NUKOLDO-693639 format. One record per residue (C-alpha): residue in one letter; x, y, z; residue number from 1. Coordinates in nm, 4 decimals. Example, Ala and Ser with C-alpha at 12.3 -4.5 7.8 and 13.67 -1.06 7.14 Angstrom:
BEGIN
node residuo->a px->1.2300 py->-0.4500 pz->0.7800 num->1 $
node residuo->s px->1.3670 py->-0.1060 pz->0.7140 num->2 $
END
This chain:
BEGIN
node residuo->m px->-1.6431 py->-3.6707 pz->-2.9545 num->1 $
node residuo->k px->-1.2936 py->-3.6628 pz->-2.8057 num->2 $
node residuo->s px->-1.2022 py->-3.3448 pz->-2.9944 num->3 $
node residuo->a px->-1.5302 py->-3.1773 pz->-2.8950 num->4 $
node residuo->s px->-1.4626 py->-3.2592 pz->-2.5309 num->5 $
node residuo->r px->-1.1133 py->-3.1177 pz->-2.5616 num->6 $
node residuo->r px->-1.2467 py->-2.7942 pz->-2.7059 num->7 $
node residuo->a px->-1.5052 py->-2.7584 pz->-2.4301 num->8 $
node residuo->r px->-1.2539 py->-2.7972 pz->-2.1466 num->9 $
node residuo->p px->-1.1707 py->-2.4530 pz->-1.9986 num->10 $
node residuo->r px->-0.8096 py->-2.3524 pz->-2.0401 num->11 $
node residuo->p px->-0.5983 py->-2.2494 pz->-1.7391 num->12 $
node residuo->p px->-0.5154 py->-1.8806 pz->-1.7128 num->13 $
node residuo->a px->-0.2124 py->-1.7639 pz->-1.9052 num->14 $
node residuo->r px->0.0977 py->-1.6900 pz->-1.6966 num->15 $
node residuo->w px->0.0947 py->-1.3298 pz->-1.8043 num->16 $
node residuo->l px->-0.2605 py->-1.2871 pz->-1.6753 num->17 $
node residuo->t px->-0.1674 py->-1.4383 pz->-1.3399 num->18 $
node residuo->a px->0.1255 py->-1.2000 pz->-1.3138 num->19 $
node residuo->i px->-0.0931 py->-0.9008 pz->-1.3952 num->20 $
node residuo->l px->-0.3507 py->-1.0034 pz->-1.1353 num->21 $
node residuo->s px->-0.0766 py->-1.0367 pz->-0.8736 num->22 $
node residuo->v px->0.0395 py->-0.6832 pz->-0.9453 num->23 $
node residuo->v px->-0.3188 py->-0.5542 pz->-0.9294 num->24 $
node residuo->v px->-0.3724 py->-0.7179 pz->-0.5892 num->25 $
node residuo->a px->-0.0526 py->-0.5576 pz->-0.4569 num->26 $
node residuo->v px->-0.1596 py->-0.2169 pz->-0.5854 num->27 $
node residuo->v px->-0.5059 py->-0.2531 pz->-0.4317 num->28 $
node residuo->i px->-0.3583 py->-0.3340 pz->-0.0907 num->29 $
node residuo->a px->-0.1307 py->-0.0308 pz->-0.1093 num->30 $
node residuo->v px->-0.4054 py->0.2027 pz->-0.2282 num->31 $
node residuo->s px->-0.6529 py->0.0737 pz->0.0283 num->32 $
node residuo->a px->-0.4197 py->0.1427 pz->0.3188 num->33 $
node residuo->a px->-0.5341 py->0.5057 pz->0.3059 num->34 $
node residuo->p px->-0.8295 py->0.6937 pz->0.1612 num->35 $
node residuo->a px->-0.8113 py->0.7108 pz->-0.2158 num->36 $
node residuo->a px->-0.6638 py->1.0219 pz->-0.3692 num->37 $
node residuo->s px->-0.9927 py->1.0595 pz->-0.5524 num->38 $
node residuo->a px->-1.1792 py->1.1090 pz->-0.2253 num->39 $
node residuo->q px->-1.2582 py->1.4681 pz->-0.3080 num->40 $
node residuo->g px->-1.4182 py->1.7011 pz->-0.0607 num->41 $
node residuo->p px->-1.7358 py->1.9083 pz->-0.0738 num->42 $
node residuo->g px->-1.7855 py->2.1105 pz->-0.3897 num->43 $
node residuo->t px->-1.6065 py->1.8656 pz->-0.6171 num->44 $
node residuo->h px->-1.8882 py->1.6130 pz->-0.6605 num->45 $
node residuo->p px->-1.9680 py->1.5324 pz->-1.0253 num->46 $
node residuo->f px->-2.3314 py->1.6360 pz->-0.9872 num->47 $
node residuo->t px->-2.5442 py->1.9213 pz->-0.8550 num->48 $
node residuo->g px->-2.7092 py->1.9061 pz->-0.5154 num->49 $
node residuo->s px->-2.6501 py->1.7644 pz->-0.1713 num->50 $
node residuo->t px->-2.5131 py->1.4139 pz->-0.1364 num->51 $
node residuo->g px->-2.7242 py->1.3528 pz->0.1711 num->52 $
node residuo->s px->-2.4410 py->1.1454 pz->0.3154 num->53 $
node residuo->v px->-2.5412 py->0.9474 pz->0.6233 num->54 $
node residuo->a px->-2.3032 py->0.8730 pz->0.9111 num->55 $
node residuo->a px->-2.4953 py->0.5633 pz->1.0153 num->56 $
node residuo->p px->-2.3765 py->0.3449 pz->1.3038 num->57 $
node residuo->e px->-2.1296 py->0.0783 pz->1.2041 num->58 $
node residuo->l px->-2.3432 py->-0.2234 pz->1.1245 num->59 $
node residuo->v px->-2.1292 py->-0.5309 pz->1.1667 num->60 $
node residuo->a px->-2.1434 py->-0.8794 pz->1.3169 num->61 $
node residuo->s px->-2.4669 py->-1.0175 pz->1.4623 num->62 $
node residuo->l px->-2.5803 py->-1.0923 pz->1.1077 num->63 $
node residuo->p px->-2.8718 py->-1.3368 pz->1.1002 num->64 $
node residuo->d px->-2.7985 py->-1.7042 pz->1.1545 num->65 $
node residuo->g px->-2.9781 py->-1.9676 pz->0.9544 num->66 $
node residuo->p px->-2.9475 py->-2.2864 pz->0.7560 num->67 $
node residuo->f px->-2.7079 py->-2.1356 pz->0.5036 num->68 $
node residuo->p px->-2.3497 py->-2.0905 pz->0.6286 num->69 $
node residuo->t px->-2.2132 py->-1.7392 pz->0.5855 num->70 $
node residuo->n px->-1.8611 py->-1.6764 pz->0.4630 num->71 $
node residuo->f px->-1.7114 py->-1.3327 pz->0.3941 num->72 $
node residuo->s px->-1.3827 py->-1.4480 pz->0.2410 num->73 $
node residuo->i px->-1.3073 py->-1.3509 pz->-0.1193 num->74 $
node residuo->v px->-1.0507 py->-1.6301 pz->-0.1311 num->75 $
node residuo->d px->-1.3175 py->-1.8870 pz->-0.0477 num->76 $
node residuo->a px->-1.5554 py->-1.7234 pz->-0.2951 num->77 $
node residuo->l px->-1.2966 py->-1.7525 pz->-0.5718 num->78 $
node residuo->a px->-1.2308 py->-2.1168 pz->-0.4881 num->79 $
node residuo->n px->-1.5994 py->-2.2046 pz->-0.4856 num->80 $
node residuo->a px->-1.6578 py->-2.0175 pz->-0.8121 num->81 $
node residuo->a px->-1.3699 py->-2.1976 pz->-0.9826 num->82 $
node residuo->l px->-1.4907 py->-2.5390 pz->-0.8647 num->83 $
node residuo->h px->-1.8633 py->-2.4790 pz->-0.9215 num->84 $
node residuo->p px->-1.9063 py->-2.2378 pz->-1.2131 num->85 $
node residuo->d px->-2.2502 py->-2.1312 pz->-1.3314 num->86 $
node residuo->t px->-2.4219 py->-2.2312 pz->-1.0083 num->87 $
node residuo->p px->-2.6293 py->-2.0088 pz->-0.7784 num->88 $
node residuo->p px->-2.4615 py->-1.8710 pz->-0.4675 num->89 $
node residuo->p px->-2.5730 py->-2.0307 pz->-0.1380 num->90 $
node residuo->g px->-2.9361 py->-1.9583 pz->-0.0579 num->91 $
node residuo->a px->-3.0266 py->-1.8099 pz->-0.3954 num->92 $
node residuo->d px->-3.2696 py->-1.9220 pz->-0.6658 num->93 $
node residuo->d px->-3.4573 py->-2.1583 pz->-0.4371 num->94 $
node residuo->p px->-3.7891 py->-2.2538 pz->-0.6026 num->95 $
node residuo->d px->-3.9267 py->-2.3495 pz->-0.2620 num->96 $
node residuo->c px->-3.8683 py->-2.0059 pz->-0.1076 num->97 $
node residuo->v px->-4.1992 py->-1.8461 pz->-0.0069 num->98 $
node residuo->l px->-4.2528 py->-1.4719 pz->0.0296 num->99 $
node residuo->t px->-4.3771 py->-1.3624 pz->0.3712 num->100 $
node residuo->p px->-4.5620 py->-1.0565 pz->0.5048 num->101 $
node residuo->e px->-4.2326 py->-0.9504 pz->0.6675 num->102 $
node residuo->h px->-4.0453 py->-0.9826 pz->0.3370 num->103 $
node residuo->p px->-4.3061 py->-0.9591 pz->0.0607 num->104 $
node residuo->r px->-4.0678 py->-0.8803 pz->-0.2253 num->105 $
node residuo->p px->-3.8077 py->-1.1006 pz->-0.3941 num->106 $
node residuo->v px->-3.4533 py->-0.9621 pz->-0.3946 num->107 $
node residuo->v px->-3.2696 py->-0.9601 pz->-0.7275 num->108 $
node residuo->l px->-2.8887 py->-0.9505 pz->-0.7047 num->109 $
node residuo->v px->-2.7056 py->-0.7909 pz->-0.9987 num->110 $
node residuo->h px->-2.3315 py->-0.8557 pz->-1.0252 num->111 $
node residuo->g px->-2.0626 py->-0.6166 pz->-1.1446 num->112 $
node residuo->t px->-1.8425 py->-0.5815 pz->-1.4527 num->113 $
node residuo->l px->-1.6197 py->-0.8831 pz->-1.5280 num->114 $
node residuo->e px->-1.8010 py->-1.0741 pz->-1.2530 num->115 $
node residuo->n px->-2.0842 py->-1.3256 pz->-1.2202 num->116 $
node residuo->r px->-2.3523 py->-1.4326 pz->-0.9743 num->117 $
node residuo->t px->-2.1598 py->-1.7306 pz->-0.8347 num->118 $
node residuo->f px->-1.8616 py->-1.5245 pz->-0.7188 num->119 $
node residuo->n px->-2.0148 py->-1.1839 pz->-0.6527 num->120 $
node residuo->w px->-2.2897 py->-1.2963 pz->-0.4134 num->121 $
node residuo->w px->-2.1077 py->-1.5686 pz->-0.2177 num->122 $
node residuo->a px->-2.1390 py->-1.3627 pz->0.1046 num->123 $
node residuo->l px->-2.4583 py->-1.1616 pz->0.0626 num->124 $
node residuo->a px->-2.6981 py->-1.4242 pz->-0.0772 num->125 $
node residuo->p px->-2.6914 py->-1.6582 pz->0.2256 num->126 $
node residuo->v px->-2.7246 py->-1.3659 pz->0.4693 num->127 $
node residuo->l px->-3.0336 py->-1.2438 pz->0.2857 num->128 $
node residuo->r px->-3.1812 py->-1.5931 pz->0.2726 num->129 $
node residuo->n px->-3.1156 py->-1.6461 pz->0.6442 num->130 $
node residuo->s px->-3.2957 py->-1.3145 pz->0.7043 num->131 $
node residuo->g px->-3.6091 py->-1.4485 pz->0.5368 num->132 $
node residuo->h px->-3.5660 py->-1.2901 pz->0.1932 num->133 $
node residuo->c px->-3.6207 py->-1.4866 pz->-0.1280 num->134 $
node residuo->v px->-3.3120 py->-1.4241 pz->-0.3422 num->135 $
node residuo->f px->-3.2745 py->-1.4452 pz->-0.7192 num->136 $
node residuo->t px->-2.9579 py->-1.4031 pz->-0.9242 num->137 $
node residuo->l px->-2.8683 py->-1.3741 pz->-1.2905 num->138 $
node residuo->n px->-2.5673 py->-1.3533 pz->-1.5172 num->139 $
node residuo->y px->-2.5993 py->-1.0707 pz->-1.7687 num->140 $
node residuo->g px->-2.3893 py->-0.8909 pz->-2.0277 num->141 $
node residuo->q px->-2.2176 py->-1.2065 pz->-2.1548 num->142 $
node residuo->e px->-2.0873 py->-1.1370 pz->-2.5053 num->143 $
node residuo->v px->-2.1299 py->-1.4045 pz->-2.7698 num->144 $
node residuo->g px->-1.8070 py->-1.4878 pz->-2.9511 num->145 $
node residuo->a px->-1.5851 py->-1.2739 pz->-2.7274 num->146 $
node residuo->w px->-1.3343 py->-1.3811 pz->-2.4623 num->147 $
node residuo->r px->-1.2813 py->-1.1443 pz->-2.1716 num->148 $
node residuo->p px->-1.0717 py->-1.1837 pz->-1.8566 num->149 $
node residuo->g px->-1.2708 py->-1.1833 pz->-1.5385 num->150 $
node residuo->a px->-1.3573 py->-1.3504 pz->-1.2115 num->151 $
node residuo->p px->-1.4096 py->-1.7278 pz->-1.2081 num->152 $
node residuo->g px->-1.7619 py->-1.8528 pz->-1.1625 num->153 $
node residuo->s px->-1.8928 py->-1.8643 pz->-1.5156 num->154 $
node residuo->f px->-1.7589 py->-2.0048 pz->-1.8402 num->155 $
node residuo->k px->-1.8611 py->-1.6749 pz->-2.0029 num->156 $
node residuo->v px->-1.7568 py->-1.3581 pz->-1.8194 num->157 $
node residuo->g px->-2.0473 py->-1.1263 pz->-1.7393 num->158 $
node residuo->g px->-2.1106 py->-0.7540 pz->-1.7392 num->159 $
node residuo->t px->-1.9018 py->-0.6772 pz->-2.0476 num->160 $
node residuo->g px->-2.1703 py->-0.6246 pz->-2.3137 num->161 $
node residuo->p px->-2.3345 py->-0.2886 pz->-2.3887 num->162 $
node residuo->v px->-2.4912 py->-0.1653 pz->-2.0675 num->163 $
node residuo->m px->-2.8283 py->-0.0831 pz->-2.2244 num->164 $
node residuo->d px->-2.8509 py->-0.4381 pz->-2.3602 num->165 $
node residuo->s px->-2.7862 py->-0.5599 pz->-2.0068 num->166 $
node residuo->a px->-3.0690 py->-0.3396 pz->-1.8787 num->167 $
node residuo->h px->-3.3029 py->-0.5164 pz->-2.1209 num->168 $
node residuo->q px->-3.1819 py->-0.8519 pz->-1.9868 num->169 $
node residuo->l px->-3.2505 py->-0.7358 pz->-1.6317 num->170 $
node residuo->a px->-3.6005 py->-0.6218 pz->-1.7331 num->171 $
node residuo->a px->-3.6805 py->-0.9661 pz->-1.8725 num->172 $
node residuo->f px->-3.5386 py->-1.1367 pz->-1.5630 num->173 $
node residuo->v px->-3.7436 py->-0.9206 pz->-1.3251 num->174 $
node residuo->d px->-4.0605 py->-1.0038 pz->-1.5190 num->175 $
node residuo->t px->-3.9783 py->-1.3738 pz->-1.4825 num->176 $
node residuo->v px->-3.9196 py->-1.3393 pz->-1.1081 num->177 $
node residuo->l px->-4.2453 py->-1.1483 pz->-1.0605 num->178 $
node residuo->a px->-4.4361 py->-1.4107 pz->-1.2558 num->179 $
node residuo->e px->-4.2818 py->-1.6972 pz->-1.0581 num->180 $
node residuo->t px->-4.3353 py->-1.5411 pz->-0.7159 num->181 $
node residuo->g px->-4.6612 py->-1.3551 pz->-0.7686 num->182 $
node residuo->a px->-4.5056 py->-1.0364 pz->-0.6291 num->183 $
node residuo->t px->-4.5826 py->-0.6956 pz->-0.7728 num->184 $
node residuo->k px->-4.2392 py->-0.5449 pz->-0.7078 num->185 $
node residuo->v px->-3.8814 py->-0.6534 pz->-0.6447 num->186 $
node residuo->d px->-3.5905 py->-0.5117 pz->-0.4498 num->187 $
node residuo->i px->-3.2609 py->-0.4898 pz->-0.6388 num->188 $
node residuo->v px->-2.9129 py->-0.5002 pz->-0.4876 num->189 $
node residuo->g px->-2.6237 py->-0.4455 pz->-0.7261 num->190 $
node residuo->h px->-2.2472 py->-0.4143 pz->-0.7138 num->191 $
node residuo->s px->-2.0569 py->-0.1643 pz->-0.9299 num->192 $
node residuo->q px->-2.2189 py->-0.1690 pz->-1.2766 num->193 $
node residuo->g px->-2.4914 py->-0.3795 pz->-1.1156 num->194 $
node residuo->g px->-2.5811 py->-0.0857 pz->-0.8924 num->195 $
node residuo->m px->-2.5860 py->0.1636 pz->-1.1784 num->196 $
node residuo->m px->-2.7351 py->-0.0340 pz->-1.4693 num->197 $
node residuo->p px->-3.0733 py->-0.0976 pz->-1.2967 num->198 $
node residuo->r px->-3.1294 py->0.2782 pz->-1.3032 num->199 $
node residuo->l px->-3.1492 py->0.2509 pz->-1.6832 num->200 $
node residuo->y px->-3.4121 py->-0.0195 pz->-1.6404 num->201 $
node residuo->i px->-3.5997 py->0.2016 pz->-1.3948 num->202 $
node residuo->k px->-3.5765 py->0.5129 pz->-1.6107 num->203 $
node residuo->y px->-3.6183 py->0.3869 pz->-1.9654 num->204 $
node residuo->l px->-3.7715 py->0.0374 pz->-1.9463 num->205 $
node residuo->s px->-4.0705 py->0.0900 pz->-1.7137 num->206 $
node residuo->g px->-3.8844 py->-0.0437 pz->-1.4117 num->207 $
node residuo->a px->-3.9977 py->0.2382 pz->-1.1812 num->208 $
node residuo->d px->-4.3294 py->0.0595 pz->-1.1232 num->209 $
node residuo->k px->-4.1629 py->-0.2774 pz->-1.0553 num->210 $
node residuo->v px->-3.8772 py->-0.1819 pz->-0.8183 num->211 $
node residuo->a px->-3.9333 py->-0.0825 pz->-0.4561 num->212 $
node residuo->n px->-3.5687 py->-0.0456 pz->-0.3464 num->213 $
node residuo->l px->-3.2419 py->-0.0174 pz->-0.5374 num->214 $
node residuo->v px->-2.9319 py->-0.0651 pz->-0.3236 num->215 $
node residuo->g px->-2.5938 py->-0.0018 pz->-0.4874 num->216 $
node residuo->l px->-2.2630 py->-0.1289 pz->-0.3473 num->217 $
node residuo->a px->-1.9917 py->0.1017 pz->-0.4867 num->218 $
node residuo->p px->-2.1992 py->0.1819 pz->-0.7963 num->219 $
node residuo->d px->-2.0635 py->0.4074 pz->-1.0716 num->220 $
node residuo->n px->-2.3750 py->0.6205 pz->-1.1010 num->221 $
node residuo->h px->-2.1815 py->0.9035 pz->-1.2627 num->222 $
node residuo->g px->-1.9305 py->0.6800 pz->-1.4357 num->223 $
node residuo->t px->-1.5648 py->0.6409 pz->-1.3549 num->224 $
node residuo->s px->-1.2416 py->0.7798 pz->-1.4920 num->225 $
node residuo->f px->-1.0450 py->0.4830 pz->-1.3488 num->226 $
node residuo->w px->-0.7621 py->0.7171 pz->-1.2510 num->227 $
node residuo->g px->-0.8020 py->0.8987 pz->-1.5841 num->228 $
node residuo->m px->-0.7304 py->0.5930 pz->-1.7972 num->229 $
node residuo->l px->-1.0854 py->0.5660 pz->-1.9341 num->230 $
node residuo->t px->-1.0728 py->0.9198 pz->-2.0640 num->231 $
node residuo->t px->-0.7127 py->0.9311 pz->-2.1886 num->232 $
node residuo->p px->-0.5937 py->0.7809 pz->-2.5200 num->233 $
node residuo->p px->-0.4425 py->0.5349 pz->-2.5858 num->234 $
node residuo->f px->-0.5133 py->0.3742 pz->-2.2471 num->235 $
node residuo->n px->-0.8890 py->0.3944 pz->-2.2940 num->236 $
node residuo->e px->-0.8851 py->0.2323 pz->-2.6392 num->237 $
node residuo->v px->-0.6802 py->-0.0585 pz->-2.5048 num->238 $
node residuo->l px->-0.9166 py->-0.1114 pz->-2.2121 num->239 $
node residuo->f px->-1.2264 py->-0.0850 pz->-2.4300 num->240 $
node residuo->a px->-1.0891 py->-0.3410 pz->-2.6749 num->241 $
node residuo->a px->-0.9745 py->-0.5816 pz->-2.4046 num->242 $
node residuo->l px->-1.2629 py->-0.5601 pz->-2.1588 num->243 $
node residuo->g px->-1.5697 py->-0.4924 pz->-2.3723 num->244 $
node residuo->p px->-1.8294 py->-0.2282 pz->-2.4588 num->245 $
node residuo->a px->-1.9482 py->-0.1963 pz->-2.0978 num->246 $
node residuo->i px->-1.6165 py->-0.0344 pz->-2.0072 num->247 $
node residuo->a px->-1.6645 py->0.2387 pz->-2.2649 num->248 $
node residuo->d px->-2.0239 py->0.2905 pz->-2.1512 num->249 $
node residuo->q px->-1.9117 py->0.3454 pz->-1.7912 num->250 $
node residuo->r px->-1.6573 py->0.6196 pz->-1.8489 num->251 $
node residuo->t px->-1.7520 py->0.9516 pz->-1.6936 num->252 $
node residuo->d px->-1.8021 py->1.1294 pz->-2.0265 num->253 $
node residuo->s px->-2.0004 py->0.8572 pz->-2.2047 num->254 $
node residuo->e px->-2.3323 py->0.9203 pz->-2.3736 num->255 $
node residuo->l px->-2.4912 py->0.6445 pz->-2.1652 num->256 $
node residuo->i px->-2.3895 py->0.8095 pz->-1.8370 num->257 $
node residuo->r px->-2.5209 py->1.1424 pz->-1.9662 num->258 $
node residuo->r px->-2.8578 py->0.9878 pz->-2.0578 num->259 $
node residuo->l px->-2.8756 py->0.8053 pz->-1.7268 num->260 $
node residuo->n px->-2.8412 py->1.1217 pz->-1.5200 num->261 $
node residuo->e px->-3.0196 py->1.3826 pz->-1.7297 num->262 $
node residuo->g px->-3.3255 py->1.5017 pz->-1.5449 num->263 $
node residuo->g px->-3.2015 py->1.3620 pz->-1.2138 num->264 $
node residuo->v px->-3.2989 py->1.0474 pz->-1.0263 num->265 $
node residuo->t px->-3.6188 py->0.8762 pz->-1.1378 num->266 $
node residuo->p px->-3.8863 py->0.9004 pz->-0.8655 num->267 $
node residuo->g px->-4.0608 py->0.5866 pz->-0.7465 num->268 $
node residuo->p px->-3.8111 py->0.3466 pz->-0.5913 num->269 $
node residuo->s px->-3.6038 py->0.4208 pz->-0.2826 num->270 $
node residuo->y px->-3.2317 py->0.4463 pz->-0.3559 num->271 $
node residuo->t px->-2.9462 py->0.3581 pz->-0.1214 num->272 $
node residuo->v px->-2.5803 py->0.3994 pz->-0.2169 num->273 $
node residuo->i px->-2.3131 py->0.2340 pz->-0.0009 num->274 $
node residuo->a px->-1.9694 py->0.3676 pz->-0.0921 num->275 $
node residuo->t px->-1.6110 py->0.3410 pz->0.0278 num->276 $
node residuo->d px->-1.3455 py->0.6101 pz->0.0016 num->277 $
node residuo->r px->-1.0926 py->0.3314 pz->-0.0615 num->278 $
node residuo->d px->-1.2561 py->0.2657 pz->-0.3991 num->279 $
node residuo->w px->-0.9873 py->0.2316 pz->-0.6659 num->280 $
node residuo->i px->-1.2144 py->0.1411 pz->-0.9587 num->281 $
node residuo->v px->-1.4908 py->0.3998 pz->-0.9294 num->282 $
node residuo->t px->-1.2856 py->0.7191 pz->-0.9275 num->283 $
node residuo->p px->-1.3607 py->0.9593 pz->-0.7830 num->284 $
node residuo->w px->-1.5494 py->0.7479 pz->-0.5305 num->285 $
node residuo->v px->-1.8144 py->1.0180 pz->-0.4895 num->286 $
node residuo->s px->-1.9289 py->0.9319 pz->-0.8433 num->287 $
node residuo->g px->-2.1396 py->0.6638 pz->-0.6807 num->288 $
node residuo->f px->-2.3449 py->0.9079 pz->-0.4750 num->289 $
node residuo->l px->-2.6821 py->1.0238 pz->-0.6045 num->290 $
node residuo->p px->-2.8010 py->1.3841 pz->-0.5711 num->291 $
node residuo->v px->-3.0537 py->1.4526 pz->-0.2996 num->292 $
node residuo->t px->-3.3168 py->1.7198 pz->-0.3590 num->293 $
node residuo->d px->-3.5625 py->1.8829 pz->-0.1187 num->294 $
node residuo->p px->-3.7537 py->1.6015 pz->0.0575 num->295 $
node residuo->w px->-4.0820 py->1.7963 pz->0.0624 num->296 $
node residuo->l px->-4.1066 py->1.8188 pz->-0.3160 num->297 $
node residuo->p px->-4.3675 py->1.5718 pz->-0.4476 num->298 $
node residuo->s px->-4.1361 py->1.4416 pz->-0.7222 num->299 $
node residuo->s px->-3.8284 py->1.4212 pz->-0.5022 num->300 $
node residuo->p px->-3.6657 py->1.0765 pz->-0.5068 num->301 $
node residuo->d px->-3.5933 py->0.8945 pz->-0.1820 num->302 $
node residuo->v px->-3.2116 py->0.8813 pz->-0.1698 num->303 $
node residuo->t px->-2.9734 py->0.7748 pz->0.1071 num->304 $
node residuo->n px->-2.5970 py->0.7914 pz->0.0541 num->305 $
node residuo->i px->-2.3721 py->0.6065 pz->0.2999 num->306 $
node residuo->l px->-1.9939 py->0.6254 pz->0.3262 num->307 $
node residuo->l px->-1.8619 py->0.3309 pz->0.5285 num->308 $
node residuo->q px->-1.5660 py->0.5270 pz->0.6657 num->309 $
node residuo->e px->-1.7848 py->0.7969 pz->0.8194 num->310 $
node residuo->a px->-1.8769 py->0.5458 pz->1.0882 num->311 $
node residuo->c px->-1.5522 py->0.3478 pz->1.0980 num->312 $
node residuo->a px->-1.2186 py->0.4767 pz->0.9722 num->313 $
node residuo->t px->-1.0647 py->0.1291 pz->1.0005 num->314 $
node residuo->n px->-1.3050 py->-0.0202 pz->0.7482 num->315 $
node residuo->f px->-1.0660 py->-0.0757 pz->0.4573 num->316 $
node residuo->a px->-1.3202 py->-0.2337 pz->0.2252 num->317 $
node residuo->e px->-1.2494 py->-0.1260 pz->-0.1315 num->318 $
node residuo->h px->-1.4319 py->-0.1807 pz->-0.4588 num->319 $
node residuo->l px->-1.3842 py->-0.5562 pz->-0.4916 num->320 $
node residuo->s px->-1.4366 py->-0.6465 pz->-0.1268 num->321 $
node residuo->i px->-1.7381 py->-0.4304 pz->-0.0463 num->322 $
node residuo->p px->-1.9910 py->-0.7077 pz->-0.1321 num->323 $
node residuo->f px->-1.8023 py->-0.9267 pz->0.1209 num->324 $
node residuo->n px->-1.7907 py->-0.6614 pz->0.3945 num->325 $
node residuo->p px->-2.0156 py->-0.7330 pz->0.6972 num->326 $
node residuo->a px->-2.0801 py->-0.3631 pz->0.7602 num->327 $
node residuo->a px->-2.1874 py->-0.3057 pz->0.4005 num->328 $
node residuo->i px->-2.4046 py->-0.6178 pz->0.4109 num->329 $
node residuo->a px->-2.5718 py->-0.4968 pz->0.7304 num->330 $
node residuo->h px->-2.6492 py->-0.1660 pz->0.5577 num->331 $
node residuo->v px->-2.8092 py->-0.3656 pz->0.2753 num->332 $
node residuo->l px->-3.0303 py->-0.5502 pz->0.5229 num->333 $
node residuo->h px->-3.1316 py->-0.2207 pz->0.6831 num->334 $
node residuo->a px->-3.2115 py->-0.0637 pz->0.3454 num->335 $
node residuo->l px->-3.4400 py->-0.3561 pz->0.2584 num->336 $
node residuo->d px->-3.5911 py->-0.3790 pz->0.6075 num->337 $
node residuo->p px->-3.5561 py->-0.0659 pz->0.8260 num->338 $
node residuo->s px->-3.6443 py->-0.2688 pz->1.1359 num->339 $
node residuo->y px->-3.3059 py->-0.4434 pz->1.1051 num->340 $
node residuo->v px->-3.0483 py->-0.2343 pz->1.2932 num->341 $
node residuo->v px->-2.7377 py->-0.3663 pz->1.4648 num->342 $
node residuo->e px->-2.4943 py->-0.1297 pz->1.6322 num->343 $
node residuo->t px->-2.1607 py->-0.2754 pz->1.7359 num->344 $
node residuo->p px->-1.8106 py->-0.1390 pz->1.7955 num->345 $
node residuo->c px->-1.6004 py->-0.0359 pz->1.4970 num->346 $
node residuo->t px->-1.3664 py->-0.3147 pz->1.3869 num->347 $
node residuo->v px->-1.0907 py->-0.3532 pz->1.1292 num->348 $
node residuo->s px->-1.2023 py->-0.4776 pz->0.7879 num->349 $
node residuo->l px->-0.9303 py->-0.5667 pz->0.5389 num->350 $
node residuo->p px->-0.9197 py->-0.4855 pz->0.1667 num->351 $
node residuo->v px->-0.9044 py->-0.7429 pz->-0.1133 num->352 $
node residuo->v px->-0.9586 py->-1.0540 pz->0.1007 num->353 $
node residuo->g px->-1.3055 py->-0.9551 pz->0.2269 num->354 $
node residuo->g px->-1.4529 py->-0.9837 pz->0.5738 num->355 $
END
């Protein structure tokens, strides 16, 4: 028994990993101080058609109060995740939550690559719950028998398995949520891979009839080059081997990304993309935007693309901090409930640390 307990105890991070993470944080701060070099202008988008970008008012502060304390700090999220791994974020997965006429659909939160539900939704889940939404979270893409570096919050890092396998896991989870709540459709909010992968579920796994809204926070809808490293040997082979099959699936020239986008956006759900031009993981950042076709066509999907900096140039939220950014969170609330609109003065939002 003693040896089994010793094997089960999680090991502290290696010193080399801590050093690498410190360098990454420093690079992110430097890159986020100005718009990313990948913030390409009109005509260089990796898809055909208008982006339909919306310069919405800056939606910050005045987020709903309620019984669940709200906290937009990544530092606090990391601490909570390390101390309470494999637990729901505040306000989520409450069996006593009852759907209401104002919010008749459960909201499913889908974390990003190398992340998990406990860390990723520390800020958003309680805001949604305080707003009257019933919130459900899952961990997906956890590889059996593989160790991957990633955010604390789960003893098995998520979002690293093959992306199509993860879409199947999401499909099963949505069916469970619908059965438990009695709803006919869900809303999905996802970060990074979690904003892109549900489109596979919608397109190939009959999700179009079960999803009303898909909201992506810095999703990689057209993949990412990650500053060219995912498409350039030997860097890409090293990253694929170290970080898992999901990394290979998300490169801009992957077969999965091609299949995802062939034929355009699947009609049915409403799609909202919330992007930041400080994104240093999804490069170019416009890869998150979805094409917008003529709104009067009967098969035209309902797409809204939002760039945070169009409303506030001092919003320095980047890829990691966007789920912790009050303006981005307010846009999520508006996408799920158009009656929720808060217009306040533009404020400074810092990268990396959230808030």
